[in-house]
Structures are given as C-alpha cells and as structure tokens.
C-alpha positions as CSV (number, residue, x, y, z in Angstrom):
1,M,16.2,28.7,-0.2
2,A,15.0,29.7,3.4
3,T,12.0,28.5,5.0
4,L,10.7,29.7,8.6
5,A,9.9,26.7,10.7
6,R,9.1,25.2,14.2
7,F,11.7,22.7,15.3
8,K,9.7,19.9,17.2
9,D,10.8,17.0,19.4
10,A,9.5,13.5,19.1
11,H,6.3,14.2,20.7
12,G,5.6,17.3,18.6
13,S,6.5,19.8,21.1
14,V,8.2,22.8,19.7
15,L,11.8,22.9,20.7
16,D,12.7,26.3,18.9
17,E,11.6,28.5,15.9
18,G,14.2,29.3,13.2
19,L,15.3,28.8,9.6
20,V,16.0,26.0,7.6
21,L,18.3,26.7,4.7
22,F,18.4,24.4,1.7
23,F,21.5,24.5,-0.7
24,P,20.9,22.1,-3.6
25,A,24.1,20.5,-5.1
26,P,26.5,21.5,-6.4
27,N,26.0,24.9,-4.9
28,S,26.9,24.3,-1.5
29,Y,30.2,24.0,0.5
30,T,30.6,20.5,0.0
31,G,29.2,20.2,-3.4
32,E,26.5,18.1,-1.8
33,D,22.7,18.7,-0.9
34,V,23.0,20.5,2.4
35,I,20.4,21.6,4.8
36,E,21.3,24.2,7.6
37,L,19.2,24.8,10.8
38,Q,19.5,28.1,12.2
39,G,17.9,28.5,15.8
40,H,18.0,31.2,18.4
41,G,21.2,29.8,19.9
42,G,22.2,29.0,23.5
43,P,24.0,25.6,24.5
44,V,20.8,24.1,25.8
45,V,18.6,24.5,22.7
46,M,21.2,23.5,20.5
47,Q,21.8,20.5,22.4
48,L,18.0,19.5,22.1
49,L,18.1,20.2,18.4
50,L,21.4,18.2,17.8
51,G,19.7,15.3,19.9
52,R,16.8,15.1,17.9
53,C,18.7,15.2,14.6
54,L,20.9,12.3,15.7
55,A,17.7,10.5,16.9
56,L,16.2,10.7,13.3
57,G,19.4,9.1,11.9
58,A,21.9,11.8,11.5
59,R,25.5,11.3,13.0
60,L,28.2,13.8,14.3
61,A,30.7,14.8,11.4
62,Q,34.3,13.6,11.8
63,P,36.7,16.2,12.2
64,G,37.3,17.8,9.2
65,E,34.8,15.9,7.2
66,F,32.9,18.8,5.6
67,T,36.0,20.3,4.1
68,Q,37.3,16.7,2.9
69,R,33.9,16.1,1.2
70,A,34.4,19.5,-0.5
71,F,37.8,18.5,-1.7
72,L,36.5,15.0,-2.9
73,N,33.8,16.7,-4.9
74,G,36.0,19.2,-6.5
75,K,35.0,22.3,-4.5
76,L,38.3,22.8,-3.2
77,D,41.9,21.3,-3.9
78,L,44.3,20.6,-1.2
79,A,46.0,23.6,-0.8
80,Q,42.8,25.4,-0.4
81,A,41.5,22.6,2.1
82,E,44.5,23.3,4.1
83,G,43.9,27.0,4.0
84,V,40.7,26.4,5.9
85,A,42.5,24.8,8.9
86,D,45.2,27.5,8.5
87,L,42.7,30.4,8.8
88,I,41.0,28.8,12.0
89,D,44.4,28.4,13.7
90,A,45.9,31.9,12.4
91,S,47.4,33.5,15.4
92,T,48.2,36.9,13.8
93,Q,46.1,39.4,11.6
94,Q,48.9,38.6,9.0
95,A,48.6,35.1,8.9
96,A,44.7,35.3,8.7
97,R,45.0,37.4,5.6
98,S,47.6,34.8,4.1
99,A,45.3,31.9,4.9
100,V,42.5,33.7,3.2
101,L,44.8,33.9,0.1
102,S,45.3,30.3,0.1
103,L,41.6,29.5,0.7
104,S,40.3,31.7,-2.1
105,G,42.7,30.0,-4.6
106,R,45.3,32.5,-5.0
107,F,48.2,30.0,-3.9
108,S,46.5,27.3,-6.1
109,E,46.3,29.8,-9.0
110,A,50.0,30.5,-9.1
111,I,50.9,27.0,-8.9
112,H,48.4,26.0,-11.7
113,V,49.9,28.9,-13.9
114,W,53.3,27.7,-13.3
115,R,52.2,23.9,-13.9
116,D,50.4,24.8,-17.2
117,K,53.8,26.5,-18.6
118,L,55.7,23.5,-17.4
119,V,53.1,21.0,-19.0
120,D,53.4,23.2,-22.5
121,L,57.1,22.5,-22.4
122,R,56.8,18.9,-21.5
123,M,54.6,18.5,-24.3
124,L,57.2,19.8,-26.8
125,V,59.8,17.4,-25.4
126,E,57.7,14.5,-25.1
127,A,56.6,15.2,-29.0
128,T,60.0,15.5,-30.0
129,L,60.9,12.1,-28.3
130,D,57.7,10.2,-29.4
131,F,57.5,11.3,-33.1
132,P,61.2,11.8,-34.3
133,E,60.0,10.9,-37.8
134,E,58.2,14.5,-38.1
135,E,61.4,16.1,-38.7
136,V,60.3,19.3,-36.7
137,D,62.7,20.5,-34.2
138,F,60.0,21.5,-31.6
139,L,62.6,22.6,-29.0
140,S,64.7,25.0,-30.8
141,A,61.6,26.5,-32.5
142,A,59.8,27.3,-29.3
143,R,63.0,28.3,-27.3
144,A,62.5,25.6,-25.0
145,M,65.7,26.3,-22.7
146,P,65.2,30.1,-22.3
147,R,61.4,29.1,-21.4
148,L,62.8,26.8,-18.8
149,E,65.0,29.4,-17.4
150,A,62.0,31.6,-17.1
151,L,59.9,29.0,-15.3
152,R,62.9,28.6,-12.8
153,A,62.8,32.3,-12.2
154,E,59.1,32.2,-11.7
155,L,59.4,29.4,-9.3
156,D,61.9,31.0,-7.2
157,G,59.2,33.8,-6.7
158,I,56.7,31.4,-5.6
159,L,59.0,29.8,-3.1
160,S,60.2,33.1,-1.6
161,K,56.3,34.0,-1.2
162,A,55.7,30.5,0.6
163,R,58.7,30.6,2.8
164,Q,57.3,34.0,4.1
165,G,54.0,32.2,4.5
166,S,55.6,29.4,6.5
167,L,57.2,31.8,8.7
168,L,53.8,33.3,9.3
169,R,52.1,30.1,10.0
170,S,54.7,28.7,12.5
171,G,56.6,31.5,13.8
172,L,60.2,31.8,14.9
173,H,61.5,30.1,18.1
174,V,63.9,32.4,19.7
175,V,66.1,31.4,22.6
176,L,67.6,33.7,25.1
177,A,71.0,32.4,26.3
178,G,73.8,33.7,28.2
179,Q,75.4,33.6,31.7
180,P,73.3,34.5,34.9
181,N,72.6,38.0,35.3
182,V,73.1,39.2,31.8
183,G,69.6,40.6,31.4
184,K,67.7,37.9,29.7
185,S,64.6,38.0,31.6
186,S,64.7,41.9,31.3
187,L,64.9,41.5,27.5
188,L,61.9,39.1,27.7
189,N,59.8,41.6,29.7
190,Q,60.9,44.4,27.3
191,L,60.1,42.5,24.1
192,S,56.8,41.2,25.5
193,G,55.6,44.3,26.9
194,D,54.9,42.7,30.4
195,D,56.5,41.7,33.6
196,R,56.5,37.9,32.6
197,A,59.7,37.2,34.2
198,I,61.1,37.8,37.7
199,V,64.1,40.2,37.4
200,T,66.6,40.7,40.5
201,D,70.3,41.2,41.0
202,V,70.5,37.6,42.3
203,A,72.3,35.4,39.7
204,G,70.3,32.1,39.0
205,T,66.8,33.7,39.5
206,T,65.4,32.1,36.5
207,R,65.3,28.4,37.0
208,D,62.9,27.0,34.6
209,V,62.1,27.8,30.8
210,L,59.7,30.8,30.3
211,R,57.9,31.1,27.1
212,E,56.1,34.1,25.6
213,T,54.6,34.7,22.0
214,I,55.0,38.2,20.6
215,Q,54.2,39.6,17.1
216,I,56.7,41.8,15.0
217,E,55.1,42.9,11.6
218,G,52.6,40.1,11.9
219,I,55.0,37.4,12.5
220,P,54.7,35.4,15.7
221,L,58.0,35.1,17.5
222,H,58.2,32.6,20.3
223,I,60.7,33.9,22.7
224,I,62.1,31.7,25.3
225,D,63.7,32.7,28.4
226,T,66.2,30.2,30.1
227,A,68.3,29.8,33.1
228,G,71.7,31.2,33.1
229,L,74.6,28.8,32.0
230,R,77.1,28.3,34.6
231,D,78.5,25.6,36.8
232,T,76.4,25.2,39.6
233,D,76.1,22.8,42.7
234,D,72.2,23.7,43.0
235,A,70.2,20.6,42.1
236,V,67.4,22.7,41.1
237,E,69.3,25.0,38.9
238,K,71.1,22.2,37.1
239,I,67.8,20.8,36.0
240,G,67.0,24.4,34.8
241,I,70.4,24.5,32.8
242,A,69.8,21.1,31.4
243,R,66.6,22.5,30.0
244,T,68.2,25.5,28.8
245,W,70.5,23.3,26.3
246,K,67.4,21.3,25.0
247,E,65.6,24.5,24.3
248,I,68.9,25.8,22.4
249,A,69.0,22.6,20.5
250,K,65.6,23.4,19.0
251,A,66.1,27.2,18.5
252,D,65.8,28.8,15.1
253,V,67.5,31.9,16.3
254,I,69.8,32.4,19.5
255,L,70.1,35.5,21.2
256,R,73.6,35.5,23.0
257,L,73.3,38.0,25.8
258,V,76.7,39.3,27.3
259,E,77.1,42.5,29.4
260,A,78.5,45.4,27.5
261,A,80.9,46.6,30.2
262,S,82.5,43.0,30.5
263,G,82.1,41.9,26.9
264,I,82.9,38.1,26.0
265,T,84.4,36.4,28.6
266,E,86.3,33.1,28.9
267,A,82.9,31.6,30.2
268,D,81.2,32.8,27.2
269,H,83.7,31.0,24.9
270,E,83.0,27.7,26.8
271,I,79.1,28.4,26.0
272,D,79.8,29.2,22.5
273,S,81.8,26.0,21.9
274,A,78.7,24.0,22.9
275,L,76.1,25.8,20.7
276,P,74.6,23.8,17.8
277,E,75.9,24.4,14.4
278,G,73.8,26.1,11.7
279,V,71.6,28.1,14.0
280,P,71.6,31.9,13.5
281,V,73.0,33.7,16.4
282,I,72.5,37.5,17.4
283,W,74.8,38.8,19.7
284,V,73.2,41.0,22.3
285,F,75.5,43.4,24.2
286,N,73.1,44.5,27.0
287,K,73.3,47.4,29.7
288,I,74.7,50.0,27.6
289,D,73.2,52.5,30.0
290,M,75.8,51.5,32.5
291,V,78.6,52.3,30.2
292,G,77.4,55.2,28.3
293,A,77.3,53.6,24.9
294,D,74.8,54.3,22.1
295,P,72.4,51.9,20.7
296,R,73.7,50.3,17.5
297,V,73.9,47.3,15.1
298,E,77.4,46.1,13.8
299,P,78.9,43.0,12.2
300,Y,80.4,40.5,14.6
301,G,82.2,37.9,12.9
302,E,79.8,36.0,10.6
303,A,76.9,37.1,12.8
304,K,75.6,40.5,13.9
305,A,75.6,42.3,17.2
306,V,73.2,44.7,18.7
307,W,74.3,47.2,21.5
308,L,71.1,47.7,23.7
309,S,69.6,48.2,27.1
310,A,66.8,45.7,28.2
311,A,66.0,47.9,31.3
312,S,65.4,51.2,29.6
313,G,64.5,50.0,26.2
314,Q,67.2,51.8,24.2
315,G,68.1,49.6,21.0
316,V,65.3,47.0,21.4
317,D,63.7,48.1,18.1
318,L,67.1,47.6,16.4
319,L,66.9,44.0,17.8
320,R,63.3,43.4,16.5
321,D,64.5,44.7,12.9
322,L,67.4,42.3,13.2
323,L,65.1,39.5,14.1
324,L,63.2,40.0,11.1
325,E,66.3,40.1,8.9
326,V,67.6,36.9,10.5
327,A,64.4,35.2,9.8
328,G,64.6,36.1,6.2
329,W,61.3,38.2,6.2
330,E,60.7,40.4,3.3
331,V,57.5,42.5,3.0
332,H,55.4,41.2,-0.1
333,G,52.3,43.1,0.7
334,E,49.3,41.0,0.5
335,D,50.6,38.3,-1.8
336,V,52.1,36.0,1.0
337,Y,50.7,32.4,0.9
338,L,50.2,30.6,4.2
339,A,52.4,27.8,3.1
340,R,52.9,24.5,5.1
341,E,56.1,22.3,5.4
342,R,55.0,20.0,2.8
343,H,54.4,22.8,0.4
344,L,58.0,24.1,0.7
345,Q,59.4,20.5,0.3
346,A,57.3,20.1,-2.9
347,L,58.5,23.4,-4.3
348,N,62.2,22.7,-3.3
349,A,61.9,19.3,-4.9
350,A,60.3,20.9,-8.2
351,R,63.1,23.5,-8.2
352,A,65.8,20.9,-7.8
353,H,64.3,19.0,-10.8
354,V,64.0,22.3,-13.1
355,E,67.8,22.8,-12.1
356,M,68.8,19.1,-13.2
357,A,66.5,19.7,-16.6
358,L,68.7,22.7,-17.5
359,Q,71.7,20.3,-17.3
360,Q,70.3,18.0,-19.8
361,Q,69.8,19.9,-22.8
362,T,71.2,17.2,-25.0
363,Q,69.7,14.2,-23.3
364,L,66.0,14.5,-24.1
365,D,64.9,11.3,-22.4
366,L,66.5,12.5,-19.1
367,L,65.4,16.0,-19.7
368,A,61.6,14.8,-20.2
369,E,62.2,12.9,-16.8
370,E,63.3,15.8,-15.0
371,L,60.4,17.8,-16.1
372,R,57.9,15.0,-15.3
373,L,59.2,14.8,-11.7
374,A,59.0,18.6,-11.4
375,Q,55.5,18.4,-12.3
376,E,54.6,15.6,-10.0
377,S,56.1,17.7,-7.1
378,V,54.0,20.6,-7.8
379,N,51.0,18.4,-8.3
380,S,51.2,17.1,-4.8
381,I,50.5,20.5,-3.6
382,T,47.1,20.7,-5.0
383,G,46.5,17.0,-5.7
384,E,45.6,17.5,-9.3
385,F,46.8,16.5,-12.8
386,G,47.9,13.0,-14.1
387,A,49.6,11.3,-17.0
388,D,46.5,10.8,-19.0
389,D,46.0,14.8,-18.7
390,L,49.5,15.1,-20.5
391,L,48.3,12.9,-23.3
392,G,45.2,15.1,-23.8
393,V,47.4,18.2,-24.0
394,I,49.6,16.8,-26.8
395,F,47.0,15.4,-28.9
396,S,44.8,18.3,-28.6
397,R,47.7,20.7,-29.7
398,F,49.5,18.7,-32.4
399,C,47.9,17.6,-35.6
400,I,50.2,14.5,-35.5
401,G,49.4,11.3,-37.7
402,K,46.9,13.3,-40.0
C-alpha cells in the first residue's frame, strides 16, 4: 500500500514529501509488518528524516538485522541469507550471478532435493531396525544400496558446482616467484593490463610486495608480485625477500619464473627446495622473444610449464588458460552456486559419511548412523530439519501397527 505524505519535524514543519509504503506481514522481506519511507534523497534531508524517526522511538538496525529477521521468520534459510551478503560483496559479474542463484534458493533447492532422497532412505533403514517383526525386507525391496550410490553421485555434482562457486567468491592467490630480473613485474603488468610495477634492467628493483586483482572468465585472481629471491647484503631488499617467502607460504598457486635462455640454474634449485609442499606450481619460461622460441605449454615433471614473453605478450593467453586449469575451474553455465567454506566442509563431511555408509551394508545400525550424520551435515547448510521431522516421515508413509 503506497500513500503520498508530508514528513514533518517535531514542530510540524515539513521536512520532505514522499511515499509511505506499508508491507503487511508476512508479505515483506522480514516477514513482519514493515513501513518504508521514500523521500527525495540527499544526505541532509535523509539525516533529518532519520533523526526524526529515532526521536519517535525507532532505533538503528544492527548489521544484517533485516536478513537475520527474515531467516528467523522463515523467509530465508541460512544459505539464502548468506547469499544476500555475497551479492553485495561480489567482485565480478559471474560472482554476482552465482550469488543471485543462492539468494533465489537454487542452492538450497538442490540441497533439499538431495536431503529428501536421503531421508527416504533413512526411513527404510530406521523402519527395518525398529520394526523387525514386520518381516519385510525394506532395504532389498527398495534397492537401498544402488540408491545410496546414486546419492553419492548426485552429491559429487553439487560439490563440484559449490567448489566453483567458492573459487568465484574468494578468488585465487597467485604469487610470482623467482630470481631478480626474470620478468615478474613485466608479467604482472601484462596480466593486469596496466603499468602497475616498475620495470628496469636493474636486479632488485622490486623490493616490496605488489598486489593486483584481475579477472579471468569471471574468476578473481589476486596476483602478487614479489622481490627477487637471492642472497643480498641490502637491508631493505632483505625485508622484501622475507615478505616474499611469507606470501609464497600463503599462495594458492606459485608462478615460478625463469629465463628461457638460461633455464633452471643452481640458484633456482635452492629456491625450489624451500617452496611449501602441496602448493601447485606453474613454471614460466620467460623472454622467449630473446631466444626465438615459440609460445607453448608442456609437461614439466609433475607440473606444467608455459613458454612466453611478458614483454611482448606472446603466450600470456596460454598462461591464463593454465591458471584456470590449475584452479580446477570448469564451466557450468549459470548453475554455479556461490558457496562458502562452511558449505564445502558440510558437503565434504556428508560425502564422507555416505562413503562410510556404503561400507556398512550388513551392519544396519552403523549404516543408519552414517546416514544420520550425512543428513546432519547438509542440514547445517540451510539450518533445517530435525529428528522429529524424520519420525513424521516414517509414520506418515508406513502403515505400521495397524
């Protein structure tokens, strides 16, 4: 309901003229009665209106309070509520589209569909345990194990999309590492499309950490240029090198730059021996324009190497594609959910419990427990479904005790 009205101060003077919108419960964002005042805007007028509202007994909302009220009143589940914050914080168009999917309930819907199938399976197992005198083999009649295997496959699909969404949300921290003057700053400039870093022929020009965020296929990549790694007596350069190692320790991907002409030297082997284990490494053989080599990607031990020229841009597109590959990015169209770390942990925990359940085919009590734990894990994503709900499902679908 919209009403044109004059907004007045304590003395009856008109502050502004605008609309009063009334949203009766439950047809509002929070599910409560809500009044919205729409004025002409401008910071001074808005401050006057806000001050008048506070004087009449209103208070400022706490951070996230409207979305919290929407959750508590059943208008949103936890995943949708988090989607509101993710939409506001989205740093790329793809991240914003994925946040809208979560906010609209697509992620929650996928969780609900999977959970309902799991509940149906739990119902059969619990009924077999609690009512053995019925002499009905619910599990074999319902092909419980094949259904559980199908649930595992469906959960893998949800996990894959959630991992992509997590990558969209947090991005990838890519650290450029190598000896001085191998072209790290030139590569940063080439990837960012701007002269962010000073480039000279003087070794040790970069003495502090430089950061630049770029997008590749909508994925934010936080590129970090670092000081060249070498032994030095320069006090300032030593500090830069120490910061380099700190950044390397936090990296999601390390770009190990070497010159194509000289290849990997003894000094490079010393650097590699100190790199953290488990962090993906992409070898970058730079300055191919100086040796007449062609841009290419090829295997290099357990890693991959790309031959390029940061100065001319040759082969940089190959590096962009390789970064997406190392990140595990797969194109899923519009179906990527902007998942958070807690969502991934919950899905991985559910996946582990389903895997354990498949190994308990003859131990029905253990099977039932693993299924219960799997359901609890996914329940934490949306904050729904309890033990009493399962009893309701069992007794609504079985004619037991008639």
